[in-house]
C-alpha positions as CSV (number, residue, x, y, z in Angstrom):
1,M,-15.1,5.0,4.2
2,P,-11.5,5.5,4.9
3,Y,-8.8,2.9,4.2
4,N,-8.0,0.7,7.2
5,I,-4.2,1.3,7.6
6,S,-2.6,-1.9,9.0
7,D,0.1,-1.8,11.6
8,A,2.6,-3.3,9.2
9,T,2.0,-0.5,6.7
10,Y,2.8,2.0,9.3
11,K,6.0,0.1,10.1
12,I,7.1,0.1,6.4
13,A,6.3,3.8,6.3
14,K,8.6,4.4,9.3
15,Q,11.3,2.3,7.6
16,I,11.5,4.3,4.3
17,G,11.1,7.6,5.7
18,V,7.5,8.4,5.1
19,E,4.4,9.5,7.0
20,I,0.9,8.0,6.0
21,F,-2.5,8.8,6.7
22,P,-5.8,7.7,5.3
23,A,-6.4,9.8,2.0
24,D,-8.8,12.5,2.0
25,K,-9.7,11.6,-1.5
26,E,-12.4,9.0,-2.0
27,D,-10.7,7.4,-4.9
28,K,-7.2,6.8,-3.0
29,K,-6.1,4.8,-0.1
30,L,-3.0,6.8,1.4
31,E,-1.6,10.4,1.7
32,V,2.2,10.1,1.9
33,Y,4.3,12.8,3.6
34,D,8.0,13.2,4.0
35,A,8.8,12.2,7.4
36,K,11.6,14.7,7.9
37,T,9.9,17.8,6.4
38,G,6.3,16.8,6.6
39,I,5.8,18.1,3.1
40,F,3.0,16.0,1.2
41,L,4.2,13.9,-1.6
42,F,1.6,12.1,-3.2
43,Y,-1.4,10.0,-2.8
44,V,-1.0,6.0,-3.4
45,G,-3.5,3.3,-3.9
46,D,-6.6,3.1,-5.7
47,S,-9.5,2.4,-3.2
48,R,-11.4,0.2,-5.8
49,Y,-8.8,-2.5,-5.6
50,Y,-7.5,-5.0,-2.9
51,D,-4.0,-4.9,-1.8
52,Y,-1.6,-7.2,0.0
53,H,-2.7,-6.4,3.6
54,M,-6.5,-6.7,2.7
55,Y,-6.0,-10.0,1.1
56,L,-4.1,-11.0,4.4
57,E,-7.1,-9.8,6.5
58,D,-9.4,-11.8,4.4
59,E,-7.4,-15.0,4.8
60,K,-7.7,-14.7,8.5
61,K,-11.2,-14.5,8.3
62,G,-11.3,-17.3,6.0
63,I,-13.0,-15.4,2.9
64,V,-9.9,-16.4,0.6
65,P,-7.8,-19.3,0.7
66,E,-4.4,-19.4,2.5
67,G,-1.6,-18.2,0.2
68,T,-4.0,-15.7,-1.9
69,A,-2.1,-12.6,-0.6
70,E,1.3,-14.0,-1.4
71,R,0.1,-14.9,-5.0
72,K,-1.5,-11.8,-5.6
73,K,1.7,-9.8,-4.3
74,I,3.9,-11.9,-6.6
75,L,1.6,-11.1,-9.6
76,Y,1.7,-7.4,-8.6
77,H,5.3,-7.1,-8.8
78,I,5.5,-9.0,-12.1
79,R,2.6,-6.8,-13.5
80,H,4.6,-3.5,-12.3
81,K,8.2,-4.4,-12.2
82,N,9.1,-1.4,-14.6
83,D,6.9,1.3,-12.8
84,I,8.4,0.1,-9.5
85,E,12.0,0.6,-10.9
86,I,11.8,4.1,-12.2
87,S,9.1,5.8,-10.4
88,R,9.5,7.1,-6.7
89,K,5.7,7.0,-6.3
90,S,5.3,3.4,-7.6
91,Y,8.0,2.3,-5.6
92,I,6.8,3.7,-2.4
93,G,3.1,2.7,-3.3
94,A,4.3,-0.9,-3.9
95,K,6.4,-1.0,-0.5
96,L,3.4,0.3,1.7
97,L,0.7,-1.7,-0.1
98,W,2.3,-4.8,-1.5
């Protein structure tokens, strides 16, 4: 089943100059393209794991307690701080999914 891209994620993609589509690879969430050239850049997001937007949806449905998404986001950024700072792929993935 393809990843359900939130409106917020589309908005973020536009702000950072990329276009996104559900990934055609089963184990990935998004395909990322350069917005100006249309050239494929990379895949981001492991389909086996939750991201910020998925946690937000579960909060709205009452599946997880309020504040779970923010807590998970903070922990993600702590865990991946070095990756996000040095890798364009990690930076864009973090922006889009966290």
